[in-house]
Steps between C-alpha positions, in 0.01 A plus 500: 500500500149484645209476254141495589286267282126540443369163375150457351372139476159434336314200348552438130209623293396134396471414886158548672511755788242405767623763746476767222141381430412528875634856500307592181178366654552698824576821310191449296293456819646822615369679207824502304335354183762653258769261620574197289746210493668544833839319532662455843887460543787554731728790548841436675772751591836387613847646543797314345870580524701424192799668331312577171148531373547211257577272791218632704263444196629137479451424862140650508416298193629180667300576814183547296557180294584301814259625767299827449321390199334192390616522135260228385195726562663837589702772337715754652694815433709710721667851490744672718466834674 
């Protein structure tokens, strides 16, 4: 079976986000003063072929742990379409 995984990777809330601060400042300069606390992350979509959803979940979790997310400073979640 082919599964499509949508993976969301973001910095942990305790980690400073300089890219988010830059985006927040730029939005403010453009007049979007109501925007506060911008956090920037990654969105990854991939197709994986596994016999069951449980095996696909395990494989995607391993991918995130080993490569797609730096689990020291980032957290991730994923869902299947």
